[in-house]
N, C-alpha and C positions, 0 to 999 in steps of 0.2 A: 503493499500499499504506501509506504513512504517514498518507494521509488517512483511510482504513478504521481504522485504529488509534486516530486521533486522535477519529473520532466517537464510537468505540464507547468510549473513556475518556470522555468528556461525559456520553454517556447514563449510564454508571455514576456519573459524579460526579453529576447530576442526580436519580437515583434514590434514590443515598444522601442527599442534599441534603433531598428531600422527606422522607425518613423523620425527617428532625431538625426539621423546620419545627413550628413551633407557635404558640401565640398570643403567646410571647413571641420567638420566634426567625424571622425571616422567611426569604425564600429567598437573599438575597444573604449573611446573617450565617450561613445553614446551609451556604452553598457555603463561606465562609472556614473553617469548621469542619472541612469535607471537605479543603479544601486544607493546613491546619494540621497534620490527622490524617495525611495523605500523607508529611509532611517529619518526623514525630514518629519519635523511637526507639521499638522496640519487640524483643521479645525472642522468639525461636522456640523453644519447647521440645518435641521429639518426646517423647511418652508411649507406646512402642510398646506395653507392655504394657498401656494400656486404648485404644489404637488411635485416640489424640487428637495433633493438632498443636495445640498451645496458643500463640495469638500474644497475648503480654501487650506490651499498650500503656503508654508511660511516659505518666501522666495530663496532662492540660492543669494550667496554672496557675490556672483559673479553677472553682470547685463547679460552676455551673450548665453549664458546658460538659461535666465530666466526667459530669454525669447525662444530658445530650443524648447522649453518647457511649455510656455502658450501654445506653442506649434503641436507639440503633443496634445495639449489640453484641448486644443480645438479640435482634432482628430476624433478624440474622445468621447468630445461631445457632439459631434455630428452623428455618433454610432446611436444616440437617442436610449442608452442602458438604463434599466429600472433596476432599483435596489429589490433584492429578492423577497418575494412575501409582502411588496408593498407597491401603490400606484406613484412611488417618489423616483423621479427620473433622477440620475446622477450627473450633476454639472461640477466639474472640476475647473479652479481658478487659482489663481495667485493671490496672496495677500498684497496689498498697497502698502504695506511697511518697509518693503525694501524695493530699491530703484532698479528700473528697468535698463 
């Protein structure tokens, strides 16, 4: 069972890293951004009136990383994923506390 979970997590990491890959971000750097993202603090803010589950991630220290994460979040938000067992659509965004 643990091998299956590890394989699924690795594939999800690979898919997200591929979204971050660009002319200035190679795959190892993209994977590092994903690993950093997974250990970054975030606020989970349910908005039941608008059926949104907002995941507000505290921004990275580098503006370039924030721009890459905004691109990833845009792609994830376009997928219109709903939190399991609810009618709340998950919406990812960066916290405004850090610079872009």
